[in-house]
C-alpha positions as CSV (number, residue, x, y, z in Angstrom):
1,M,-9.3,-24.0,11.4
2,T,-12.9,-22.3,11.0
3,E,-15.1,-24.7,8.8
4,L,-15.4,-23.5,5.3
5,P,-19.0,-22.2,4.2
6,N,-21.4,-24.7,2.5
7,I,-23.5,-23.0,0.1
8,P,-24.7,-23.5,-3.6
9,L,-23.1,-22.0,-6.5
10,T,-26.0,-20.8,-7.5
11,L,-28.5,-18.6,-5.2
12,N,-31.8,-16.7,-5.7
13,T,-34.3,-14.6,-3.9
14,S,-37.5,-17.1,-4.5
15,D,-35.6,-20.2,-3.9
16,N,-32.8,-19.0,-1.3
17,N,-32.5,-16.6,1.7
18,F,-29.5,-14.6,0.9
19,S,-28.9,-13.7,4.7
20,L,-29.2,-17.0,6.0
21,E,-27.8,-18.9,3.5
22,F,-25.3,-16.7,2.1
23,Y,-24.1,-13.8,4.4
24,D,-24.4,-15.1,7.3
25,P,-22.1,-18.4,7.1
26,C,-20.0,-16.6,5.1
27,L,-19.6,-13.2,7.3
28,K,-18.7,-16.2,10.1
29,W,-16.0,-17.4,8.2
30,A,-14.4,-15.1,6.3
31,K,-11.3,-12.2,7.8
32,K,-11.8,-9.6,5.2
33,Y,-14.8,-8.9,2.6
34,D,-14.6,-6.5,-0.3
35,R,-17.7,-5.2,-1.9
36,G,-18.7,-3.7,-5.3
37,V,-22.2,-2.3,-5.7
38,G,-24.3,0.2,-7.2
39,Y,-26.8,0.8,-4.6
40,F,-26.5,0.3,-1.0
41,T,-28.7,1.1,2.2
42,S,-28.3,0.8,5.8
43,S,-31.0,-1.4,5.9
44,W,-28.7,-4.4,4.2
45,I,-27.0,-4.1,7.6
46,R,-29.9,-4.7,9.8
47,S,-30.5,-7.7,7.5
48,N,-27.2,-9.3,8.3
49,A,-27.0,-7.9,11.6
50,Y,-26.1,-11.4,13.1
51,G,-23.2,-12.2,10.6
52,L,-22.2,-8.6,11.2
53,S,-21.4,-9.3,14.3
54,H,-19.8,-12.8,14.1
55,F,-17.3,-10.7,11.2
56,A,-16.8,-7.7,13.9
57,A,-15.6,-10.2,16.7
58,N,-13.3,-12.4,14.5
59,G,-11.5,-9.0,13.7
60,G,-13.0,-8.8,10.1
61,T,-12.4,-5.8,8.2
62,A,-14.4,-4.9,4.7
63,R,-14.4,-2.1,2.2
64,W,-18.0,-1.4,0.2
65,I,-17.1,0.5,-3.7
66,T,-21.0,1.9,-3.8
67,S,-22.5,5.0,-5.9
68,P,-22.9,8.2,-4.5
69,I,-26.4,9.6,-4.8
70,I,-25.7,13.2,-5.8
71,D,-27.6,15.8,-7.7
72,E,-26.7,15.6,-11.6
73,R,-25.0,18.9,-12.1
74,D,-22.3,17.9,-9.0
75,L,-21.8,14.4,-10.7
76,D,-20.9,16.2,-14.0
77,A,-18.8,18.7,-12.6
78,L,-17.3,15.9,-10.2
79,S,-17.0,13.6,-13.6
80,K,-14.9,16.0,-15.1
81,G,-12.7,16.8,-12.6
82,L,-14.0,20.8,-11.9
83,I,-14.4,20.4,-8.2
84,E,-13.6,18.0,-5.4
85,P,-16.0,16.1,-3.4
86,E,-15.4,18.4,-0.2
87,D,-16.2,21.5,-1.9
88,I,-19.8,20.5,-2.0
89,D,-22.6,18.4,-2.5
90,L,-20.8,15.1,-2.0
91,V,-20.6,16.5,1.3
92,S,-24.1,18.1,1.7
93,T,-25.5,15.5,-0.2
94,L,-24.0,12.7,2.5
95,K,-24.7,14.7,5.2
96,E,-28.2,15.0,4.2
97,E,-28.5,10.8,3.8
98,V,-26.9,11.2,7.5
99,R,-29.8,13.3,8.3
100,L,-32.6,11.1,7.0
101,L,-31.0,8.0,8.4
102,Q,-31.4,9.2,11.9
103,E,-35.4,9.8,10.9
104,Y,-36.0,6.3,9.6
105,L,-33.6,4.1,11.3
106,E,-34.2,2.9,14.7
107,E,-31.4,3.7,17.3
108,E,-29.9,0.3,17.4
109,T,-29.3,0.1,13.4
110,L,-28.0,3.7,13.5
111,N,-25.7,2.7,16.4
112,A,-24.2,-0.3,14.6
113,I,-23.5,1.8,11.8
114,A,-22.0,4.1,13.4
115,W,-19.6,1.7,15.4
116,F,-18.7,-0.2,12.4
117,I,-17.3,3.0,10.3
118,Y,-16.0,4.1,13.7
119,D,-14.0,1.2,14.8
120,G,-12.9,0.8,11.0
121,I,-14.7,-2.6,10.1
122,L,-16.2,-0.9,7.5
123,E,-14.8,1.4,4.9
124,F,-16.6,3.1,2.1
125,R,-15.8,4.6,-1.0
126,F,-17.9,6.4,-3.9
127,A,-17.3,5.8,-7.8
128,V,-18.4,8.3,-10.0
129,P,-18.0,7.0,-13.8
130,T,-16.1,9.4,-16.2
131,K,-14.5,10.0,-19.5
132,S,-16.1,7.0,-21.7
133,L,-18.7,5.8,-19.2
134,E,-19.5,10.0,-18.0
135,G,-23.2,10.4,-17.5
136,G,-23.6,6.8,-16.6
137,D,-23.8,5.1,-13.1
138,F,-21.3,2.4,-11.1
139,H,-23.4,-0.7,-11.5
140,D,-21.1,-3.4,-10.9
141,K,-22.3,-6.2,-8.4
142,F,-19.7,-8.1,-6.8
143,G,-17.9,-9.4,-3.9
144,I,-14.8,-11.0,-2.2
145,F,-14.8,-12.8,0.6
146,Y,-11.8,-14.1,2.2
147,G,-10.4,-16.8,4.4
148,A,-7.1,-17.8,6.4
149,E,-6.1,-19.0,3.3
150,E,-9.2,-19.8,1.0
151,K,-11.3,-17.4,-0.9
152,L,-14.7,-17.1,-2.5
153,S,-16.1,-14.2,-4.6
154,F,-19.8,-14.0,-6.2
155,N,-21.1,-11.8,-9.0
156,G,-25.2,-11.5,-9.6
157,S,-27.9,-8.8,-10.2
158,V,-28.8,-8.4,-6.2
159,N,-28.1,-4.9,-4.5
160,D,-27.0,-4.1,-0.6
161,S,-30.7,-3.2,0.2
162,K,-34.0,-4.6,1.4
163,K,-35.2,-4.2,-1.7
164,G,-32.8,-6.2,-3.2
165,E,-34.1,-9.2,-1.5
166,R,-37.7,-8.6,-2.6
167,N,-37.1,-8.4,-6.1
168,Y,-36.3,-11.2,-8.2
169,E,-32.4,-11.5,-7.7
170,S,-29.5,-14.0,-8.1
171,I,-26.1,-14.8,-7.6
172,K,-23.2,-17.1,-9.0
173,V,-20.3,-18.3,-6.3
174,F,-17.1,-19.2,-7.3
175,P,-15.1,-20.5,-4.0
176,T,-11.0,-21.3,-4.6
177,W,-11.8,-24.8,-2.8
178,K,-14.1,-26.1,-5.6
179,G,-11.4,-24.9,-8.6
180,L,-12.8,-21.7,-9.3
181,G,-9.8,-19.8,-8.4
182,D,-9.3,-17.7,-11.5
183,F,-12.4,-16.3,-11.3
184,V,-11.9,-15.3,-7.4
185,E,-8.4,-13.7,-8.6
186,D,-9.9,-11.8,-11.7
187,D,-12.4,-10.3,-9.3
188,I,-10.0,-9.1,-6.7
189,K,-7.4,-7.5,-9.5
190,R,-10.7,-6.0,-10.8
191,F,-11.8,-4.7,-7.2
192,E,-8.2,-3.5,-6.5
193,K,-8.1,-1.7,-9.6
194,I,-11.3,0.2,-8.4
195,W,-10.4,0.6,-4.8
196,N,-7.0,2.4,-6.0
197,N,-8.5,5.0,-8.5
198,S,-6.5,2.9,-11.1
199,D,-9.6,3.0,-13.4
200,E,-9.4,5.3,-16.0
201,N,-13.4,5.7,-16.3
202,L,-13.7,6.2,-12.7
203,K,-13.2,8.3,-10.1
204,V,-13.3,7.1,-6.6
205,F,-13.5,9.3,-4.0
206,D,-13.1,8.6,0.0
207,M,-15.7,9.2,2.6
208,P,-15.1,12.5,3.7
209,S,-13.8,13.5,7.2
210,A,-16.8,15.9,7.8
211,V,-19.3,12.9,7.2
212,K,-17.6,10.8,9.3
213,E,-17.6,13.1,12.1
214,D,-21.4,13.1,11.8
215,I,-22.0,9.3,11.7
216,F,-19.6,9.0,14.6
217,T,-22.6,11.2,16.6
218,L,-24.5,8.2,15.8
219,R,-22.7,6.1,18.5
220,T,-25.5,6.6,21.4
221,L,-25.2,3.2,22.9
222,E,-22.5,0.4,23.3
223,R,-21.3,-1.6,20.5
224,P,-23.5,-4.5,19.5
225,Y,-20.6,-6.7,18.8
226,K,-17.1,-7.5,21.0
227,L,-14.4,-6.0,19.1
228,S,-11.3,-8.7,18.6
229,E,-8.4,-7.9,20.7
230,E,-6.5,-7.5,17.3
231,K,-8.8,-4.9,16.2
232,R,-8.3,-3.3,19.3
233,I,-5.1,-2.9,19.0
234,E,-5.1,-2.1,15.1
235,N,-8.2,0.2,15.8
236,K,-6.4,2.6,18.4
237,W,-4.1,3.6,15.5
238,R,-6.3,4.2,12.2
239,H,-5.9,8.3,12.6
240,Q,-2.5,7.9,11.2
241,D,-3.8,6.6,8.0
242,D,-6.5,9.1,8.2
243,A,-3.5,11.5,8.9
244,I,-1.6,10.2,5.8
245,R,-4.7,10.5,3.5
246,N,-5.4,13.6,4.2
247,F,-2.0,14.7,3.5
248,L,-1.6,13.1,0.8
249,N,-4.3,14.4,-0.7
250,I,-3.1,17.8,-0.5
251,G,0.3,17.6,-0.7
252,N,1.2,20.1,2.1
253,G,0.4,20.6,5.6
254,I,0.2,20.2,8.9
255,L,-0.6,17.3,11.3
256,E,-2.1,18.2,14.8
257,M,-1.2,14.9,16.2
258,A,-1.3,14.8,20.3
259,T,2.4,13.7,22.1
260,G,3.1,10.0,21.5
261,T,0.2,9.4,19.1
262,G,2.9,8.6,16.3
263,K,3.7,11.8,14.4
264,T,6.9,10.3,13.7
265,R,5.8,7.2,12.3
266,T,3.2,8.8,10.5
267,A,5.5,11.3,8.7
268,L,8.1,8.3,7.9
269,S,5.1,6.7,6.3
270,I,4.4,9.3,3.7
271,V,8.0,9.5,3.0
272,K,8.2,6.1,2.1
273,I,4.8,6.2,-0.1
274,L,6.3,8.8,-1.8
275,H,9.3,7.5,-2.4
276,N,8.0,3.9,-3.6
277,N,5.5,5.6,-6.1
278,K,8.8,7.7,-7.3
279,S,6.7,11.1,-6.1
280,V,10.2,12.5,-4.4
281,K,13.5,10.9,-4.3
282,S,14.6,12.2,-1.2
283,A,13.8,14.1,2.2
284,I,14.4,16.7,4.5
285,V,13.8,16.7,8.4
286,T,14.5,19.7,10.3
287,V,13.8,20.5,14.1
288,D,15.5,22.3,17.3
289,G,17.5,20.4,20.1
290,S,20.0,17.4,19.5
291,D,17.9,14.9,21.5
292,L,15.1,15.2,19.0
293,L,17.4,15.0,16.2
294,E,18.9,12.4,17.3
295,Q,15.7,10.6,17.7
296,W,14.7,11.4,14.5
297,S,17.8,9.9,13.0
298,K,16.9,6.4,14.8
299,E,13.7,7.0,13.7
300,V,14.5,7.1,10.0
301,G,17.2,4.6,10.8
302,M,14.4,2.1,11.8
303,W,11.8,2.5,9.3
304,T,13.3,3.2,6.3
305,N,15.8,2.0,3.7
306,L,17.1,5.5,3.0
307,T,20.8,6.9,3.3
308,I,20.8,9.5,6.3
309,Y,22.9,12.4,6.7
310,K,23.5,14.7,9.8
311,Q,23.9,18.2,9.9
312,F,23.6,19.2,13.6
313,S,25.8,19.3,16.8
314,R,29.0,17.1,16.0
315,Y,27.8,16.1,12.7
316,K,28.9,17.9,9.6
317,E,27.5,15.8,6.6
318,I,25.3,17.8,4.4
319,S,28.0,17.7,1.8
320,G,27.2,14.6,0.9
321,F,23.4,15.0,0.9
322,L,23.8,17.5,-1.5
323,L,26.3,15.5,-3.8
324,N,23.8,12.3,-3.5
325,P,20.2,13.2,-2.4
326,E,18.6,10.7,-4.3
327,N,17.3,8.0,-1.8
328,A,18.6,10.0,1.4
329,V,17.3,11.4,4.5
330,L,18.8,15.0,5.7
331,I,18.4,15.4,9.3
332,I,19.1,19.1,9.8
333,S,18.7,21.5,12.7
334,R,17.0,24.8,11.9
335,E,19.9,27.2,12.8
336,F,21.6,24.9,9.8
337,L,19.3,25.2,7.6
338,V,19.2,28.8,7.7
339,D,22.9,28.5,6.8
340,F,22.3,26.4,4.1
341,I,19.1,26.7,2.4
342,D,20.4,28.4,-0.5
343,H,22.7,25.3,-1.5
344,F,19.8,22.8,-2.1
345,T,19.1,23.3,-6.2
346,N,15.9,23.3,-7.6
347,Q,16.6,19.5,-8.3
348,I,16.3,19.1,-4.8
349,L,13.4,21.2,-4.3
350,T,11.5,19.9,-6.7
351,N,11.7,16.0,-5.6
352,S,12.4,16.1,-2.2
353,I,9.4,16.6,0.7
354,I,10.9,18.6,3.9
355,I,9.5,17.6,7.1
356,C,9.2,20.6,10.1
357,D,8.5,19.0,13.4
358,E,7.8,21.2,16.4
359,V,6.4,23.3,13.6
360,H,5.2,26.0,16.1
361,G,9.0,26.7,16.9
362,F,9.2,27.3,13.1
363,G,7.4,31.0,13.3
364,A,9.9,32.2,15.7
365,P,10.6,35.8,14.2
366,M,14.4,34.8,12.9
367,L,13.3,31.7,10.7
368,V,10.3,34.4,9.2
369,K,12.7,36.7,8.6
370,K,15.9,34.7,7.3
371,L,13.3,31.4,5.5
372,S,10.6,33.4,3.9
373,G,9.9,32.2,0.4
374,K,12.7,29.7,0.4
375,I,10.3,26.3,2.2
376,S,7.2,27.0,-0.1
377,P,9.3,25.7,-3.1
378,F,9.9,22.1,-1.8
379,K,7.3,20.0,-3.5
380,Y,5.8,18.7,-1.1
381,R,5.5,20.3,2.9
382,L,4.9,18.5,6.1
383,G,4.6,20.1,9.2
384,L,4.2,18.3,13.0
385,S,3.3,19.5,16.1
386,A,1.1,18.6,19.3
387,T,0.2,22.3,19.3
388,P,0.6,23.9,16.1
389,E,-0.5,27.4,16.6
390,R,1.6,30.1,18.1
391,E,-0.4,31.9,20.6
392,Y,0.0,35.4,20.4
393,D,1.9,35.4,17.3
394,E,0.1,36.3,14.3
395,N,2.8,37.0,12.1
396,G,4.8,33.5,13.1
397,N,1.3,31.5,12.3
398,D,1.0,33.4,9.3
399,F,4.5,32.5,7.8
400,I,3.9,28.8,8.8
401,E,0.6,28.7,6.9
402,A,2.3,30.7,4.1
403,E,5.4,28.7,3.7
404,I,4.0,25.1,4.7
405,G,0.4,25.3,4.5
406,G,-3.0,24.9,6.4
407,K,-3.9,22.4,9.5
408,V,-4.9,19.1,7.2
409,F,-5.8,16.9,10.4
410,E,-6.2,16.7,13.9
411,F,-6.2,14.0,16.6
412,G,-5.6,15.9,20.1
413,L,-5.1,15.1,23.9
414,E,-8.9,14.1,24.5
415,D,-9.0,12.2,21.4
416,A,-5.5,10.1,22.5
417,I,-6.7,9.4,26.0
418,R,-10.4,8.7,24.7
419,R,-8.9,6.0,22.6
420,G,-6.3,4.6,25.1
421,I,-3.5,5.9,23.5
422,L,-2.6,7.9,26.2
423,C,-3.4,7.2,29.9
424,E,-5.7,8.9,32.0
425,F,-4.1,11.3,34.5
426,D,-5.6,13.0,37.9
427,Y,-5.0,16.6,38.4
428,T,-3.8,18.9,42.0
429,P,-3.9,22.5,41.8
430,L,-1.5,23.8,45.0
431,E,-2.6,27.2,45.4
432,F,0.0,29.9,46.9
433,E,-0.5,33.8,47.6
434,L,2.7,35.9,46.4
435,T,5.2,37.0,49.1
436,E,5.4,40.6,50.1
437,E,9.0,40.8,48.2
438,D,7.0,39.2,44.9
439,R,4.6,42.4,45.2
440,K,7.5,44.8,45.5
441,K,9.1,43.5,42.5
442,I,6.1,43.4,40.3
443,K,5.3,46.9,41.6
444,Q,9.2,48.3,40.3
445,L,8.9,46.9,37.2
446,I,5.6,48.0,36.3
447,A,7.1,51.5,37.6
448,T,10.2,51.3,35.7
449,H,8.1,50.6,32.5
450,N,5.9,53.6,32.9
451,A,9.2,56.1,34.2
452,K,10.6,54.4,30.4
453,K,7.0,54.8,28.9
454,Q,7.0,58.4,29.6
455,A,10.6,59.4,29.2
456,G,9.6,58.8,25.3
457,E,11.3,55.5,25.2
458,Y,10.5,52.8,23.1
459,V,9.0,49.6,25.3
460,V,7.2,46.6,24.4
461,D,4.0,45.6,27.2
462,E,4.8,42.0,26.4
463,N,8.0,42.7,27.7
464,L,6.6,43.8,30.9
465,F,4.0,40.8,31.1
466,R,6.8,38.7,30.5
467,D,9.1,39.9,33.5
468,I,5.7,39.7,35.6
469,A,4.9,35.6,34.9
470,R,9.1,35.2,35.7
471,V,8.7,36.7,39.2
472,K,5.7,34.7,39.6
473,K,7.0,31.4,38.6
474,V,9.9,31.6,41.0
475,S,7.8,32.6,43.8
476,K,9.5,31.1,46.9
477,A,5.8,31.2,48.1
478,K,5.5,27.9,46.6
479,L,8.6,26.0,48.4
480,P,6.7,25.7,51.8
481,I,3.5,24.4,50.0
482,F,5.6,21.8,48.3
483,Y,6.8,20.6,51.3
484,S,3.3,20.1,53.4
485,F,2.2,18.6,49.9
486,L,5.2,16.0,49.9
487,Q,4.7,15.1,53.6
488,L,1.2,13.5,52.5
489,N,1.8,12.7,49.0
490,R,5.5,11.1,48.7
491,D,4.3,8.7,46.1
492,I,4.2,11.5,43.7
493,L,8.1,11.8,43.2
494,D,8.5,8.2,42.0
495,R,9.2,8.5,38.1
496,S,8.9,12.0,38.1
497,I,9.7,15.3,36.3
498,I,9.8,18.3,37.9
499,F,9.7,21.8,35.8
500,V,11.3,24.7,37.4
501,E,11.8,28.2,35.5
502,T,15.8,28.5,36.6
503,K,18.2,26.9,37.8
504,E,18.8,28.6,40.8
505,F,14.7,28.0,41.7
506,G,15.9,23.9,41.3
507,E,18.6,24.6,43.5
508,A,16.2,25.8,46.0
509,V,13.4,22.8,44.8
510,Q,16.3,20.3,45.7
511,Q,16.8,21.6,49.4
512,I,13.3,20.2,49.9
513,L,13.8,17.4,47.6
514,I,16.6,15.5,49.0
515,R,14.5,15.1,52.2
516,F,11.8,12.8,50.5
517,E,13.9,11.8,47.4
518,P,17.7,11.5,47.2
519,N,18.0,9.8,43.9
520,Y,17.4,12.9,41.7
521,H,19.4,14.9,39.5
522,T,19.2,17.8,37.4
523,Y,18.8,18.2,33.3
524,Y,19.7,21.7,32.1
525,G,21.4,21.1,28.7
526,E,23.9,19.8,27.1
527,D,26.2,19.3,30.2
528,D,23.9,17.2,31.7
529,R,22.5,14.6,29.0
530,Q,24.0,11.9,31.1
531,N,21.4,12.7,34.2
532,L,18.5,12.4,31.3
533,L,19.8,9.0,30.0
534,R,20.0,7.9,33.5
535,F,16.5,9.1,34.6
536,S,15.4,7.2,30.9
537,N,16.7,3.8,32.0
538,G,15.9,4.0,35.7
539,E,18.9,4.8,37.3
540,L,17.4,8.0,38.6
541,N,13.6,8.6,39.9
542,C,13.4,12.2,39.9
543,L,14.3,14.9,37.5
544,I,14.5,18.7,37.9
545,T,14.6,20.4,34.2
546,S,13.8,23.4,32.3
547,K,12.4,23.7,28.9
548,R,14.8,21.6,27.5
549,I,12.9,18.0,28.2
550,S,9.5,19.6,27.0
551,E,9.4,18.8,23.5
552,G,9.2,15.2,21.6
553,I,11.4,13.3,24.3
554,D,10.0,9.8,24.6
555,I,10.2,8.2,28.0
556,S,7.5,6.0,28.8
557,S,7.9,5.3,32.4
558,V,7.5,8.7,33.4
559,N,4.1,9.0,35.8
560,N,4.4,12.3,37.0
561,I,4.5,16.0,36.2
562,I,5.3,19.0,38.5
563,L,4.9,22.4,37.3
564,F,6.4,24.9,39.6
565,S,6.8,26.9,35.8
566,A,4.1,27.0,33.6
567,D,3.3,29.9,30.9
568,K,0.0,31.1,29.4
569,A,0.4,29.7,26.7
570,K,-1.3,26.1,26.3
571,I,1.5,25.1,24.0
572,Q,4.1,24.7,26.9
573,T,2.0,23.2,29.2
574,I,0.8,20.2,26.7
575,Q,3.8,19.3,25.5
576,R,5.2,19.1,29.8
577,I,2.3,17.1,30.8
578,G,2.4,14.9,27.8
579,R,5.6,13.5,29.1
580,S,3.2,11.3,31.4
581,L,0.8,10.5,29.2
582,R,2.5,7.9,27.4
583,L,1.2,4.7,28.0
584,D,4.0,2.1,30.1
585,P,4.2,-1.4,28.7
586,N,5.7,-2.3,32.1
587,N,2.9,-0.7,34.1
588,P,-0.3,-1.4,32.2
589,K,-2.5,0.0,34.7
590,K,-0.5,3.9,34.4
591,R,-2.5,6.9,35.6
592,A,-0.1,9.2,35.8
593,A,-1.1,12.8,37.8
594,V,-0.1,16.3,37.2
595,V,1.0,19.4,40.2
596,D,0.5,22.3,39.6
597,F,0.4,25.8,41.3
598,I,-2.0,28.0,41.2
599,Q,-1.7,32.0,42.2
600,V,-4.7,33.1,44.1
601,S,-6.1,36.4,42.7
602,D,-9.5,38.2,43.1
603,E,-9.5,39.2,39.4
604,G,-7.9,36.3,38.1
605,N,-4.8,35.4,35.7
606,S,-3.6,32.8,33.6
607,D,-3.7,29.8,36.5
608,H,-7.0,30.4,36.7
609,D,-7.8,29.7,33.1
610,R,-4.8,26.7,33.0
611,R,-6.8,25.4,35.7
612,I,-9.9,24.9,34.6
613,W,-8.7,23.8,31.2
614,L,-6.7,20.9,33.3
615,N,-9.8,20.2,35.2
616,E,-11.6,19.4,32.4
617,M,-9.0,17.5,30.7
618,A,-8.6,15.4,33.6
619,K,-11.9,14.3,33.5
620,V,-11.4,12.9,29.8
621,K,-12.1,8.8,30.4
622,R,-10.7,6.2,27.9
623,E,-13.4,4.6,26.1
624,E,-12.3,1.6,24.8
């Protein structure tokens, strides 16, 4: 057990060195520190770097409530609720403060501040007096240190600044182990009330994300402390809290989060928060595909105590939800959502959150036509996707934004790899040239398209491009190259998924595969579902599939992805390579591999663009 700090109950700057006699021993002992202070400067961190380094290594976290130094007119507007901090001036002012820090502080101090905030060790909120205190400042000065069992609070006149220790200042200390627990509990209640924006005469703001991003760029040196293992694990997932906070601040919008970074868990945390504070009585989850819908059912059952109704595949339970929507979750396919959306009463719409998973698919033309104006009436609308934008579909994107909202949070593949949530991967492009038969097919497609156009028929160029791409995806030129590659790289088939365009092309791949890996099978749809389960539990070593497994399926043991088929749009590629990037608890040193077929072309093509992008992604390294 860590020894309790031995400090006097009263200290002043004339007789005591606050850093050495108070902050250092308290920071070395504490697991948590809460501080409300009228004035904070980064020089305090420099003065207390020794204690803070121990605090960080012990897994400590600190919360500061302080006053923002902003223009008087903006302060007035903020206090009256006329503007939000992200609209102005709190952002621009804080950004200016970051710029001034860069000018006047040493690189080591800037680096330390940036790392403390990046690792979630320090969290700041800003308090502005309002109503009966309008025009004043947040000028309180108190704090609480939390140990494993005991606590300590203090009150006094000192600010958190270098000058604060040069003034004549004093503080009184209230340790619980000296019978002063009532004082400590009062300070804890007061801090929590302010932190949670529950004091009617204060308006409290988070540090804007735009300012955080600027601060993060100041991490020019290594961490000046050793991050605790507990904090290292917690730190990886702090993006979920940021996503939750961003969504709740707005009430609708899209979370763009890479595969494996916890979209489902984050969404269900939002549901629990809204349900617990009585903002909603029910939730609707909609997505396509029985695999994903079954997965949602499992997750909802694990992470909430709400009643689950299912309306997909063989489940026909929507009438139960419509009769008893309170404290319930409806998990429904998009197809059934179209059929039953008009049955949702106004009572349901105004007391529910709808979650649209894989939200990019929500912009499909049929859904745009049948659901326009029918999603926006829900009180809360949440979209989830690793790739929310529909490439080359402005109409679909406009529909998604109008019905659900814009993007409110982003945490992409690069972010996830750097933070160690997803694993690093190697990329191997295999070049091929179209066969003469391929070229003839493409020429015939172009000739037929042009002939129809000249004859006055209505033709769509996109259909021609799609048909040409399909010829390239099933080019037999890839097969001998794959065979030669396997002769030298048999291990690429270990825990692998091979994506093909058609079942027929998959059969041709099987003729090669059987020579190197007989323990494989196919998965093209519901009829082959048992094969997916066998692959998931390790009975099969390799799976040949098409689009059915692209989205949302969580099989952490997948090591390698082989792309015989890849679309021009990044959406599909991100979804597919994401199958292999999840961490595997049974293989802590896992490093994934992606093999891709690239058509050789003098004029360049979509394969060439994909190759450049995946090469860059493969260079991303884990930071922690």
